[in-house]
N, C-alpha and C positions, 0 to 999 in steps of 0.2 A: 415357890410356886403356890404354896398354901395361902400365903398372905395375899397374893394376887387374886386367887379365887374368892377368899373371904371378903375382899374389898368389892367383889362383884355381887355379894350377897349369897354366895354359895356356902352350904354347910359341909365341912370336911368330915367324912366318916372314917377315913383311915389313910395311911400311907404305907407303901410296900406291903399291900394286902396279899397274902398267900392263898391260893386255891389249889391245893395239891402241890404240884411242881411248878405251877404257873404263878406269876406275880403281877399285880396291878400297882402302878406307881402311885396314883392318887385315886381314891374312891370318894366321891362327893355326892351331894344331893342338891338339886335346884328345883324346889317345889316338889312336883310329882315325878320328876325325872332323876334317875340315878346316872351319875357321870363316871365313866371310866376314862381316866386321863393318862395318856402316855407322855412322859416328860423326857425331852432330849436336850443335850447340851453339847456343843462342840467348841473347841478352842479356835483361835484365829488362824492357826496353821493347818486346820483340817482340810482334807481333800473334798469332802462333801458337806452340804448343809445338814443341820440337825434333822430337819424333816425328811431329807433324802435318805437318811439312815433307817427309816421305817419302811422296810421292803415288804413284799407280800407275805413272807414267812412270819415276820414280826407281827403284822396285822392279824394274821390267822391265829397266832398264839394269844394275842390280846383279846380277840373275839372269843376264843375258846374259854379263856379265863372269865370273861364277862358272862358268857352263857352259863358256865358252871356256877358262878356266884349267883346269877339270877335264879336258877333252879333251886339252889339250896338255901338262899337267904331272902329273896325278895318276891318270888312268884306268888306266894299266898297272901302277900300284904295288900290291903285295899287302898292304902294311901300312896302307893307307888304304881305308876302306869306304864312306864317304859324305861329303857336304858339307852344312853347316848355315848358314843365313843369320840372323845376329843383328843387333840394333840397340842402340846406346848413345846416351844423352843425357847430355851433360856440362854442368853449370851451375856457376857460381862464386859463392861467397858473398862478403860484404863484405871478408873478409880474404884473398881470392884462393884459398881452398881449393876443390878440385874436388869436386862432388857428382855421383856417377855413378848413373844409372838404367839397368839392363841388361835386355834382353829376349831370351831364348833362343828360337830358332826363330820369329823375328818374322814371316817370310813364306816 
């Protein structure tokens, strides 16, 4: 996932970033915007798609983690103006190559 974002010109700030008991899969920066990226993957036999596994409870936990991180790490910085919540679905083909589906401003 980080390779995909870096190829888009995004700076990776961290992976599996903890904010108390909450965790952000990928924290990145795209210019003046901080990206909070939730990454999901499902196997071919899964009952639901990866994006469908992000229910309202999960979105709320991600928002809470992002808000907490904003307050304690980014709120006073003048070079950052806002935070965006994105989602990524990663699937692997038979050869093991990753197929990424990415949604900006997912919630």
